[in-house]
VMD Tcl script that builds the backbone (N, CA, C; Angstrom):
set m [mol new atoms 462]
animate dup $m
set s [atomselect $m all]
$s set {name element resname resid chain x y z} {
  {N N UNK 1 A -11.593 -96.018 -23.525}
  {CA C UNK 1 A -10.230 -96.132 -23.952}
  {C C UNK 1 A -10.042 -97.467 -24.670}
  {N N UNK 2 A -9.807 -97.482 -25.962}
  {CA C UNK 2 A -9.657 -98.742 -26.684}
  {C C UNK 2 A -8.326 -99.399 -26.358}
  {N N UNK 3 A -8.371 -100.713 -26.291}
  {CA C UNK 3 A -7.149 -101.474 -26.032}
  {C C UNK 3 A -6.894 -102.383 -27.214}
  {N N UNK 4 A -5.641 -102.604 -27.469}
  {CA C UNK 4 A -5.312 -103.508 -28.575}
  {C C UNK 4 A -5.342 -104.943 -28.071}
  {N N UNK 5 A -5.448 -105.862 -28.982}
  {CA C UNK 5 A -5.512 -107.284 -28.621}
  {C C UNK 5 A -4.203 -107.748 -28.006}
  {N N UNK 6 A -3.102 -107.113 -28.371}
  {CA C UNK 6 A -1.806 -107.541 -27.860}
  {C C UNK 6 A -1.600 -107.146 -26.404}
  {N N UNK 7 A -2.279 -106.094 -25.948}
  {CA C UNK 7 A -2.044 -105.641 -24.579}
  {C C UNK 7 A -3.032 -106.222 -23.578}
  {N N UNK 8 A -3.925 -107.066 -24.015}
  {CA C UNK 8 A -4.897 -107.676 -23.115}
  {C C UNK 8 A -4.237 -108.819 -22.356}
  {N N UNK 9 A -4.391 -108.851 -21.053}
  {CA C UNK 9 A -3.838 -109.937 -20.249}
  {C C UNK 9 A -2.462 -109.593 -19.702}
  {N N UNK 10 A -2.005 -110.419 -18.776}
  {CA C UNK 10 A -0.700 -110.149 -18.160}
  {C C UNK 10 A 0.437 -110.420 -19.144}
  {N N UNK 11 A 1.503 -109.656 -18.966}
  {CA C UNK 11 A 2.673 -109.881 -19.810}
  {C C UNK 11 A 3.464 -111.073 -19.314}
  {N N UNK 12 A 3.959 -111.841 -20.238}
  {CA C UNK 12 A 4.796 -112.976 -19.887}
  {C C UNK 12 A 6.224 -112.491 -19.661}
  {N N UNK 13 A 6.940 -113.131 -18.743}
  {CA C UNK 13 A 8.327 -112.702 -18.534}
  {C C UNK 13 A 9.164 -113.038 -19.761}
  {N N UNK 14 A 10.080 -112.159 -20.064}
  {CA C UNK 14 A 10.971 -112.440 -21.182}
  {C C UNK 14 A 12.253 -113.040 -20.628}
  {N N UNK 15 A 12.592 -114.189 -21.148}
  {CA C UNK 15 A 13.787 -114.887 -20.702}
  {C C UNK 15 A 14.957 -114.461 -21.563}
  {N N UNK 16 A 16.106 -114.313 -20.955}
  {CA C UNK 16 A 17.258 -113.931 -21.772}
  {C C UNK 16 A 17.640 -115.065 -22.727}
  {N N UNK 17 A 18.011 -114.693 -23.919}
  {CA C UNK 17 A 18.448 -115.676 -24.912}
  {C C UNK 17 A 19.951 -115.838 -24.767}
  {N N UNK 18 A 20.378 -117.060 -24.571}
  {CA C UNK 18 A 21.799 -117.341 -24.366}
  {C C UNK 18 A 22.497 -117.389 -25.725}
  {N N UNK 19 A 23.543 -116.645 -25.852}
  {CA C UNK 19 A 24.340 -116.655 -27.069}
  {C C UNK 19 A 25.667 -117.322 -26.743}
  {N N UNK 20 A 25.873 -118.510 -27.286}
  {CA C UNK 20 A 27.090 -119.263 -27.004}
  {C C UNK 20 A 28.219 -118.778 -27.897}
  {N N UNK 21 A 29.398 -118.737 -27.353}
  {CA C UNK 21 A 30.565 -118.338 -28.131}
  {C C UNK 21 A 30.918 -119.429 -29.136}
  {N N UNK 22 A 31.723 -119.057 -30.129}
  {CA C UNK 22 A 32.166 -120.024 -31.129}
  {C C UNK 22 A 32.929 -121.161 -30.463}
  {N N UNK 23 A 33.773 -120.827 -29.503}
  {CA C UNK 23 A 34.565 -121.839 -28.799}
  {C C UNK 23 A 33.662 -122.819 -28.036}
  {N N UNK 24 A 32.618 -122.293 -27.380}
  {CA C UNK 24 A 31.705 -123.164 -26.630}
  {C C UNK 24 A 30.925 -124.083 -27.569}
  {N N UNK 25 A 30.485 -123.542 -28.707}
  {CA C UNK 25 A 29.759 -124.389 -29.665}
  {C C UNK 25 A 30.663 -125.468 -30.246}
  {N N UNK 26 A 31.898 -125.100 -30.553}
  {CA C UNK 26 A 32.849 -126.078 -31.077}
  {C C UNK 26 A 33.139 -127.158 -30.033}
  {N N UNK 27 A 33.269 -126.752 -28.771}
  {CA C UNK 27 A 33.479 -127.731 -27.695}
  {C C UNK 27 A 32.291 -128.676 -27.593}
  {N N UNK 28 A 31.084 -128.162 -27.780}
  {CA C UNK 28 A 29.900 -129.015 -27.759}
  {C C UNK 28 A 29.913 -130.031 -28.885}
  {N N UNK 29 A 30.239 -129.589 -30.090}
  {CA C UNK 29 A 30.307 -130.509 -31.223}
  {C C UNK 29 A 31.407 -131.549 -31.035}
  {N N UNK 30 A 32.541 -131.123 -30.479}
  {CA C UNK 30 A 33.620 -132.084 -30.225}
  {C C UNK 30 A 33.230 -133.059 -29.115}
  {N N UNK 31 A 32.463 -132.592 -28.140}
  {CA C UNK 31 A 31.956 -133.493 -27.098}
  {C C UNK 31 A 31.007 -134.530 -27.670}
  {N N UNK 32 A 30.138 -134.094 -28.576}
  {CA C UNK 32 A 29.229 -135.030 -29.244}
  {C C UNK 32 A 30.035 -136.057 -30.032}
  {N N UNK 33 A 31.092 -135.596 -30.719}
  {CA C UNK 33 A 31.929 -136.515 -31.488}
  {C C UNK 33 A 32.623 -137.515 -30.570}
  {N N UNK 34 A 33.111 -137.047 -29.417}
  {CA C UNK 34 A 33.794 -137.955 -28.477}
  {C C UNK 34 A 32.834 -139.022 -27.961}
  {N N UNK 35 A 31.622 -138.629 -27.634}
  {CA C UNK 35 A 30.624 -139.596 -27.159}
  {C C UNK 35 A 30.265 -140.577 -28.276}
  {N N UNK 36 A 30.112 -140.067 -29.511}
  {CA C UNK 36 A 29.780 -140.937 -30.642}
  {C C UNK 36 A 30.905 -141.927 -30.927}
  {N N UNK 37 A 32.154 -141.464 -30.850}
  {CA C UNK 37 A 33.290 -142.359 -31.094}
  {C C UNK 37 A 33.379 -143.406 -29.984}
  {N N UNK 38 A 33.197 -142.987 -28.733}
  {CA C UNK 38 A 33.261 -143.944 -27.615}
  {C C UNK 38 A 32.145 -144.982 -27.730}
  {N N UNK 39 A 30.927 -144.518 -28.016}
  {CA C UNK 39 A 29.814 -145.458 -28.171}
  {C C UNK 39 A 29.991 -146.378 -29.356}
  {N N UNK 40 A 30.462 -145.833 -30.472}
  {CA C UNK 40 A 30.686 -146.655 -31.660}
  {C C UNK 40 A 31.793 -147.675 -31.436}
  {N N UNK 41 A 32.821 -147.282 -30.681}
  {CA C UNK 41 A 33.898 -148.225 -30.364}
  {C C UNK 41 A 33.358 -149.379 -29.531}
  {N N UNK 42 A 32.519 -149.047 -28.560}
  {CA C UNK 42 A 31.915 -150.093 -27.715}
  {C C UNK 42 A 31.055 -151.033 -28.569}
  {N N UNK 43 A 30.242 -150.441 -29.443}
  {CA C UNK 43 A 29.374 -151.260 -30.295}
  {C C UNK 43 A 30.190 -152.057 -31.306}
  {N N UNK 44 A 31.306 -151.507 -31.781}
  {CA C UNK 44 A 32.175 -152.229 -32.701}
  {C C UNK 44 A 32.780 -153.454 -32.018}
  {N N UNK 45 A 33.210 -153.292 -30.774}
  {CA C UNK 45 A 33.914 -154.366 -30.073}
  {C C UNK 45 A 32.982 -155.400 -29.450}
  {N N UNK 46 A 31.825 -154.967 -28.975}
  {CA C UNK 46 A 30.889 -155.864 -28.279}
  {C C UNK 46 A 29.618 -155.977 -29.116}
  {N N UNK 47 A 29.406 -157.134 -29.699}
  {CA C UNK 47 A 28.281 -157.364 -30.603}
  {C C UNK 47 A 26.953 -157.289 -29.852}
  {N N UNK 48 A 26.072 -156.335 -30.235}
  {CA C UNK 48 A 24.768 -156.243 -29.588}
  {C C UNK 48 A 23.858 -157.432 -29.885}
  {N N UNK 49 A 24.166 -158.220 -30.903}
  {CA C UNK 49 A 23.347 -159.391 -31.218}
  {C C UNK 49 A 23.540 -160.502 -30.184}
  {N N UNK 50 A 24.624 -160.460 -29.441}
  {CA C UNK 50 A 24.855 -161.434 -28.370}
  {C C UNK 50 A 24.116 -160.973 -27.120}
  {N N UNK 51 A 23.260 -161.786 -26.552}
  {CA C UNK 51 A 22.459 -161.350 -25.396}
  {C C UNK 51 A 23.324 -161.096 -24.160}
  {N N UNK 52 A 22.827 -160.184 -23.336}
  {CA C UNK 52 A 23.451 -159.941 -22.042}
  {C C UNK 52 A 24.394 -158.760 -21.973}
  {N N UNK 53 A 24.684 -158.109 -23.109}
  {CA C UNK 53 A 25.633 -157.002 -23.082}
  {C C UNK 53 A 24.956 -155.641 -22.989}
  {N N UNK 54 A 23.784 -155.503 -23.540}
  {CA C UNK 54 A 23.087 -154.222 -23.597}
  {C C UNK 54 A 21.665 -154.407 -23.072}
  {N N UNK 55 A 21.059 -153.341 -22.526}
  {CA C UNK 55 A 19.672 -153.465 -22.064}
  {C C UNK 55 A 18.712 -153.596 -23.250}
  {N N UNK 56 A 17.561 -154.205 -23.029}
  {CA C UNK 56 A 16.588 -154.331 -24.127}
  {C C UNK 56 A 15.928 -152.986 -24.420}
  {N N UNK 57 A 15.325 -152.890 -25.582}
  {CA C UNK 57 A 14.578 -151.689 -25.964}
  {C C UNK 57 A 13.391 -151.519 -25.016}
  {N N UNK 58 A 13.245 -150.349 -24.374}
  {CA C UNK 58 A 12.119 -150.151 -23.444}
  {C C UNK 58 A 10.759 -150.279 -24.129}
  {N N UNK 59 A 10.633 -149.798 -25.372}
  {CA C UNK 59 A 9.362 -149.903 -26.089}
  {C C UNK 59 A 9.037 -151.361 -26.377}
  {N N UNK 60 A 10.026 -152.103 -26.827}
  {CA C UNK 60 A 9.809 -153.519 -27.139}
  {C C UNK 60 A 9.447 -154.293 -25.869}
  {N N UNK 61 A 10.089 -153.943 -24.764}
  {CA C UNK 61 A 9.790 -154.598 -23.491}
  {C C UNK 61 A 8.377 -154.253 -23.025}
  {N N UNK 62 A 7.996 -152.959 -23.109}
  {CA C UNK 62 A 6.685 -152.516 -22.622}
  {C C UNK 62 A 5.545 -153.050 -23.476}
  {N N UNK 63 A 5.770 -153.216 -24.768}
  {CA C UNK 63 A 4.707 -153.687 -25.658}
  {C C UNK 63 A 4.787 -155.182 -25.911}
  {N N UNK 64 A 5.707 -155.839 -25.252}
  {CA C UNK 64 A 5.882 -157.291 -25.354}
  {C C UNK 64 A 6.168 -157.762 -26.776}
  {N N UNK 65 A 7.122 -157.055 -27.425}
  {CA C UNK 65 A 7.600 -157.552 -28.704}
  {C C UNK 65 A 7.446 -156.646 -29.904}
  {N N UNK 66 A 6.748 -155.506 -29.787}
  {CA C UNK 66 A 6.633 -154.614 -30.938}
  {C C UNK 66 A 7.926 -153.813 -31.095}
  {N N UNK 67 A 8.306 -153.550 -32.338}
  {CA C UNK 67 A 9.519 -152.780 -32.622}
  {C C UNK 67 A 9.219 -151.289 -32.669}
  {N N UNK 68 A 10.138 -150.503 -32.138}
  {CA C UNK 68 A 10.074 -149.050 -32.310}
  {C C UNK 68 A 10.873 -148.697 -33.561}
  {N N UNK 69 A 10.861 -147.448 -34.032}
  {CA C UNK 69 A 11.642 -147.117 -35.229}
  {C C UNK 69 A 13.142 -147.319 -35.046}
  {N N UNK 70 A 13.631 -147.298 -33.820}
  {CA C UNK 70 A 15.057 -147.466 -33.577}
  {C C UNK 70 A 15.484 -148.887 -33.286}
  {N N UNK 71 A 14.547 -149.801 -33.131}
  {CA C UNK 71 A 14.915 -151.178 -32.826}
  {C C UNK 71 A 15.815 -151.747 -33.925}
  {N N UNK 72 A 16.883 -152.367 -33.514}
  {CA C UNK 72 A 17.841 -152.941 -34.441}
  {C C UNK 72 A 18.965 -151.984 -34.812}
  {N N UNK 73 A 18.921 -150.740 -34.309}
  {CA C UNK 73 A 19.936 -149.755 -34.676}
  {C C UNK 73 A 21.316 -150.120 -34.142}
  {N N UNK 74 A 21.396 -150.621 -32.936}
  {CA C UNK 74 A 22.712 -150.982 -32.396}
  {C C UNK 74 A 23.292 -152.169 -33.146}
  {N N UNK 75 A 22.478 -153.160 -33.426}
  {CA C UNK 75 A 22.965 -154.307 -34.201}
  {C C UNK 75 A 23.325 -153.876 -35.615}
  {N N UNK 76 A 22.512 -152.961 -36.192}
  {CA C UNK 76 A 22.808 -152.436 -37.510}
  {C C UNK 76 A 24.086 -151.610 -37.527}
  {N N UNK 77 A 24.306 -150.809 -36.483}
  {CA C UNK 77 A 25.534 -150.021 -36.407}
  {C C UNK 77 A 26.753 -150.929 -36.275}
  {N N UNK 78 A 26.616 -152.008 -35.515}
  {CA C UNK 78 A 27.708 -152.973 -35.396}
  {C C UNK 78 A 28.056 -153.528 -36.776}
  {N N UNK 79 A 27.053 -153.887 -37.554}
  {CA C UNK 79 A 27.282 -154.416 -38.889}
  {C C UNK 79 A 27.850 -153.336 -39.826}
  {N N UNK 80 A 27.340 -152.124 -39.702}
  {CA C UNK 80 A 27.814 -151.018 -40.532}
  {C C UNK 80 A 29.276 -150.703 -40.241}
  {N N UNK 81 A 29.656 -150.716 -38.969}
  {CA C UNK 81 A 31.045 -150.448 -38.593}
  {C C UNK 81 A 31.988 -151.551 -39.069}
  {N N UNK 82 A 31.464 -152.741 -39.269}
  {CA C UNK 82 A 32.268 -153.843 -39.796}
  {C C UNK 82 A 32.192 -153.933 -41.320}
  {N N UNK 83 A 31.508 -152.964 -41.964}
  {CA C UNK 83 A 31.461 -152.904 -43.415}
  {C C UNK 83 A 30.387 -153.741 -44.068}
  {N N UNK 84 A 29.418 -154.208 -43.317}
  {CA C UNK 84 A 28.344 -155.055 -43.861}
  {C C UNK 84 A 27.080 -154.220 -44.036}
  {N N UNK 85 A 26.995 -153.497 -45.136}
  {CA C UNK 85 A 25.882 -152.584 -45.384}
  {C C UNK 85 A 24.550 -153.325 -45.496}
  {N N UNK 86 A 24.537 -154.450 -46.178}
  {CA C UNK 86 A 23.296 -155.218 -46.337}
  {C C UNK 86 A 22.765 -155.748 -45.020}
  {N N UNK 87 A 23.661 -156.256 -44.173}
  {CA C UNK 87 A 23.228 -156.751 -42.866}
  {C C UNK 87 A 22.730 -155.601 -41.999}
  {N N UNK 88 A 23.374 -154.438 -42.106}
  {CA C UNK 88 A 22.918 -153.272 -41.340}
  {C C UNK 88 A 21.524 -152.858 -41.781}
  {N N UNK 89 A 21.282 -152.843 -43.097}
  {CA C UNK 89 A 19.957 -152.492 -43.614}
  {C C UNK 89 A 18.916 -153.519 -43.201}
  {N N UNK 90 A 19.319 -154.769 -43.054}
  {CA C UNK 90 A 18.398 -155.807 -42.616}
  {C C UNK 90 A 17.927 -155.573 -41.183}
  {N N UNK 91 A 18.795 -155.016 -40.348}
  {CA C UNK 91 A 18.405 -154.730 -38.965}
  {C C UNK 91 A 17.569 -153.460 -38.869}
  {N N UNK 92 A 17.998 -152.377 -39.531}
  {CA C UNK 92 A 17.242 -151.130 -39.478}
  {C C UNK 92 A 17.637 -150.265 -40.669}
  {N N UNK 93 A 16.746 -150.191 -41.649}
  {CA C UNK 93 A 17.011 -149.429 -42.869}
  {C C UNK 93 A 17.081 -147.936 -42.583}
  {N N UNK 94 A 16.350 -147.457 -41.577}
  {CA C UNK 94 A 16.395 -146.034 -41.236}
  {C C UNK 94 A 17.791 -145.631 -40.763}
  {N N UNK 95 A 18.466 -146.502 -40.060}
  {CA C UNK 95 A 19.826 -146.217 -39.613}
  {C C UNK 95 A 20.740 -146.009 -40.807}
  {N N UNK 96 A 20.628 -146.861 -41.805}
  {CA C UNK 96 A 21.487 -146.788 -42.981}
  {C C UNK 96 A 21.229 -145.489 -43.754}
  {N N UNK 97 A 20.000 -145.006 -43.735}
  {CA C UNK 97 A 19.665 -143.764 -44.422}
  {C C UNK 97 A 20.069 -142.551 -43.580}
  {N N UNK 98 A 19.830 -142.598 -42.274}
  {CA C UNK 98 A 20.045 -141.428 -41.418}
  {C C UNK 98 A 21.502 -141.217 -41.030}
  {N N UNK 99 A 22.276 -142.272 -40.865}
  {CA C UNK 99 A 23.659 -142.128 -40.384}
  {C C UNK 99 A 24.502 -141.219 -41.276}
  {N N UNK 100 A 24.509 -141.403 -42.594}
  {CA C UNK 100 A 25.305 -140.490 -43.416}
  {C C UNK 100 A 24.828 -139.039 -43.333}
  {N N UNK 101 A 23.526 -138.838 -43.221}
  {CA C UNK 101 A 22.986 -137.477 -43.103}
  {C C UNK 101 A 23.465 -136.816 -41.813}
  {N N UNK 102 A 23.467 -137.570 -40.716}
  {CA C UNK 102 A 23.935 -137.030 -39.443}
  {C C UNK 102 A 25.424 -136.705 -39.477}
  {N N UNK 103 A 26.205 -137.575 -40.087}
  {CA C UNK 103 A 27.654 -137.338 -40.168}
  {C C UNK 103 A 27.951 -136.115 -41.035}
  {N N UNK 104 A 27.297 -136.001 -42.183}
  {CA C UNK 104 A 27.499 -134.839 -43.050}
  {C C UNK 104 A 27.055 -133.560 -42.337}
  {N N UNK 105 A 25.935 -133.609 -41.647}
  {CA C UNK 105 A 25.464 -132.446 -40.902}
  {C C UNK 105 A 26.441 -132.010 -39.824}
  {N N UNK 106 A 27.030 -132.974 -39.130}
  {CA C UNK 106 A 28.021 -132.655 -38.100}
  {C C UNK 106 A 29.239 -131.984 -38.727}
  {N N UNK 107 A 29.748 -132.551 -39.832}
  {CA C UNK 107 A 30.917 -131.972 -40.492}
  {C C UNK 107 A 30.644 -130.567 -41.018}
  {N N UNK 108 A 29.486 -130.340 -41.611}
  {CA C UNK 108 A 29.137 -129.010 -42.118}
  {C C UNK 108 A 29.096 -128.014 -40.972}
  {N N UNK 109 A 28.484 -128.385 -39.848}
  {CA C UNK 109 A 28.392 -127.475 -38.706}
  {C C UNK 109 A 29.774 -127.139 -38.156}
  {N N UNK 110 A 30.640 -128.132 -38.021}
  {CA C UNK 110 A 31.981 -127.890 -37.494}
  {C C UNK 110 A 32.795 -127.039 -38.464}
  {N N UNK 111 A 32.726 -127.331 -39.751}
  {CA C UNK 111 A 33.464 -126.540 -40.734}
  {C C UNK 111 A 32.996 -125.087 -40.748}
  {N N UNK 112 A 31.699 -124.872 -40.601}
  {CA C UNK 112 A 31.184 -123.498 -40.534}
  {C C UNK 112 A 31.682 -122.790 -39.279}
  {N N UNK 113 A 31.750 -123.498 -38.168}
  {CA C UNK 113 A 32.282 -122.896 -36.940}
  {C C UNK 113 A 33.761 -122.548 -37.081}
  {N N UNK 114 A 34.490 -123.327 -37.860}
  {CA C UNK 114 A 35.911 -123.072 -38.072}
  {C C UNK 114 A 36.159 -121.992 -39.124}
  {N N UNK 115 A 35.098 -121.482 -39.721}
  {CA C UNK 115 A 35.230 -120.398 -40.678}
  {C C UNK 115 A 35.377 -120.829 -42.119}
  {N N UNK 116 A 35.255 -122.113 -42.386}
  {CA C UNK 116 A 35.327 -122.599 -43.762}
  {C C UNK 116 A 34.003 -122.254 -44.449}
  {N N UNK 117 A 34.094 -121.711 -45.649}
  {CA C UNK 117 A 32.889 -121.274 -46.358}
  {C C UNK 117 A 32.092 -122.417 -46.939}
  {N N UNK 118 A 31.407 -123.159 -46.097}
  {CA C UNK 118 A 30.565 -124.269 -46.548}
  {C C UNK 118 A 29.113 -123.804 -46.460}
  {N N UNK 119 A 28.406 -123.979 -47.534}
  {CA C UNK 119 A 26.984 -123.617 -47.518}
  {C C UNK 119 A 26.204 -124.655 -46.732}
  {N N UNK 120 A 25.250 -124.193 -45.979}
  {CA C UNK 120 A 24.391 -125.093 -45.224}
  {C C UNK 120 A 23.400 -125.745 -46.186}
  {N N UNK 121 A 23.387 -127.078 -46.214}
  {CA C UNK 121 A 22.416 -127.736 -47.104}
  {C C UNK 121 A 20.991 -127.417 -46.660}
  {N N UNK 122 A 20.148 -127.150 -47.599}
  {CA C UNK 122 A 18.743 -126.848 -47.315}
  {C C UNK 122 A 17.870 -127.998 -47.794}
  {N N UNK 123 A 16.989 -128.420 -46.904}
  {CA C UNK 123 A 16.033 -129.449 -47.298}
  {C C UNK 123 A 14.765 -128.764 -47.762}
  {N N UNK 124 A 14.120 -129.296 -48.767}
  {CA C UNK 124 A 12.825 -128.743 -49.162}
  {C C UNK 124 A 11.827 -128.873 -48.012}
  {N N UNK 125 A 10.971 -127.886 -47.880}
  {CA C UNK 125 A 10.018 -127.895 -46.766}
  {C C UNK 125 A 9.115 -129.127 -46.814}
  {N N UNK 126 A 8.831 -129.622 -47.993}
  {CA C UNK 126 A 8.013 -130.835 -48.106}
  {C C UNK 126 A 8.705 -132.017 -47.449}
  {N N UNK 127 A 10.028 -132.095 -47.593}
  {CA C UNK 127 A 10.789 -133.180 -46.984}
  {C C UNK 127 A 10.767 -133.076 -45.455}
  {N N UNK 128 A 10.792 -131.848 -44.939}
  {CA C UNK 128 A 10.703 -131.661 -43.486}
  {C C UNK 128 A 9.395 -132.219 -42.934}
  {N N UNK 129 A 8.335 -132.113 -43.691}
  {CA C UNK 129 A 7.054 -132.666 -43.246}
  {C C UNK 129 A 6.935 -134.149 -43.543}
  {N N UNK 130 A 7.646 -134.628 -44.560}
  {CA C UNK 130 A 7.530 -136.033 -44.960}
  {C C UNK 130 A 8.326 -136.959 -44.042}
  {N N UNK 131 A 9.410 -136.482 -43.456}
  {CA C UNK 131 A 10.251 -137.355 -42.629}
  {C C UNK 131 A 9.493 -137.927 -41.434}
  {N N UNK 132 A 8.802 -137.109 -40.620}
  {CA C UNK 132 A 8.048 -137.736 -39.508}
  {C C UNK 132 A 6.976 -138.703 -39.987}
  {N N UNK 133 A 6.347 -138.393 -41.098}
  {CA C UNK 133 A 5.321 -139.292 -41.639}
  {C C UNK 133 A 5.964 -140.606 -42.081}
  {N N UNK 134 A 7.129 -140.527 -42.717}
  {CA C UNK 134 A 7.828 -141.744 -43.156}
  {C C UNK 134 A 8.269 -142.584 -41.965}
  {N N UNK 135 A 8.733 -141.935 -40.895}
  {CA C UNK 135 A 9.158 -142.686 -39.703}
  {C C UNK 135 A 7.960 -143.375 -39.062}
  {N N UNK 136 A 6.837 -142.689 -38.959}
  {CA C UNK 136 A 5.633 -143.303 -38.377}
  {C C UNK 136 A 5.140 -144.445 -39.261}
  {N N UNK 137 A 5.168 -144.259 -40.577}
  {CA C UNK 137 A 4.757 -145.332 -41.491}
  {C C UNK 137 A 5.687 -146.532 -41.350}
  {N N UNK 138 A 6.990 -146.285 -41.265}
  {CA C UNK 138 A 7.963 -147.351 -41.054}
  {C C UNK 138 A 7.658 -148.094 -39.756}
  {N N UNK 139 A 7.341 -147.349 -38.699}
  {CA C UNK 139 A 7.033 -147.915 -37.391}
  {C C UNK 139 A 5.816 -148.830 -37.476}
  {N N UNK 140 A 4.805 -148.387 -38.180}
  {CA C UNK 140 A 3.577 -149.185 -38.285}
  {C C UNK 140 A 3.807 -150.409 -39.174}
  {N N UNK 141 A 4.426 -150.189 -40.338}
  {CA C UNK 141 A 4.590 -151.289 -41.300}
  {C C UNK 141 A 5.497 -152.376 -40.757}
  {N N UNK 142 A 6.547 -152.009 -40.002}
  {CA C UNK 142 A 7.467 -153.045 -39.503}
  {C C UNK 142 A 6.810 -153.923 -38.433}
  {N N UNK 143 A 5.672 -153.491 -37.906}
  {CA C UNK 143 A 4.971 -154.279 -36.893}
  {C C UNK 143 A 3.733 -154.982 -37.443}
  {N N UNK 144 A 3.552 -154.966 -38.761}
  {CA C UNK 144 A 2.413 -155.651 -39.357}
  {C C UNK 144 A 2.865 -156.965 -39.979}
  {N N UNK 145 A 1.983 -157.960 -40.020}
  {CA C UNK 145 A 2.358 -159.228 -40.653}
  {C C UNK 145 A 2.430 -159.063 -42.170}
  {N N UNK 146 A 3.161 -159.932 -42.775}
  {CA C UNK 146 A 3.298 -159.903 -44.231}
  {C C UNK 146 A 4.763 -159.806 -44.624}
  {N N UNK 147 A 5.055 -159.936 -45.906}
  {CA C UNK 147 A 6.452 -159.965 -46.347}
  {C C UNK 147 A 7.193 -158.651 -46.080}
  {N N UNK 148 A 6.557 -157.500 -46.291}
  {CA C UNK 148 A 7.240 -156.225 -46.078}
  {C C UNK 148 A 7.460 -155.996 -44.583}
  {N N UNK 149 A 6.424 -156.252 -43.802}
  {CA C UNK 149 A 6.560 -156.111 -42.345}
  {C C UNK 149 A 7.602 -157.062 -41.785}
  {N N UNK 150 A 7.656 -158.265 -42.340}
  {CA C UNK 150 A 8.642 -159.242 -41.872}
  {C C UNK 150 A 10.065 -158.782 -42.209}
  {N N UNK 151 A 10.246 -158.194 -43.401}
  {CA C UNK 151 A 11.583 -157.728 -43.800}
  {C C UNK 151 A 12.008 -156.531 -42.957}
  {N N UNK 152 A 11.071 -155.628 -42.644}
  {CA C UNK 152 A 11.402 -154.438 -41.865}
  {C C UNK 152 A 11.522 -154.724 -40.369}
  {N N UNK 153 A 11.001 -155.858 -39.929}
  {CA C UNK 153 A 11.083 -156.233 -38.519}
  {C C UNK 153 A 12.539 -156.447 -38.135}
  {N N UNK 154 A 12.921 -155.942 -36.944}
  {CA C UNK 154 A 14.331 -156.100 -36.551}
  {C C UNK 154 A 14.507 -157.485 -36.047}
}
mol reanalyze $m
mol bondsrecalc $m
mol representation Tube
mol addrep $m
């Protein structure tokens, strides 16, 4: 009796796929917005550049001084919220590039949930593969000596 390759071995259990209602998804997005506004308000009011207000970066602490890709993001966000784009880029250029993309993505998702006919922006597949490579390259370069590494260092 021939058997197919798909029927060999035990079957895995199938888990039910949860389908969230429009209201639940909208509540989730609004919850994310509330947390982002609360965190941004805290960062706006309390300067992360002043020691003693926020915990140190766990990666920087564990490696005794190396920067992770997110190091400097809180200080950069503080500067960005105060309108200092150059100072924000000096702390973390990835934050300055990623923040507008995240905000636009949030607005598009919420508008689509509300029924507004907004097309979902599509990224080229090459860009989807290039982003992790760019983040890893940024991570490595900001921890190397030299003028570029020094500028990217938080």
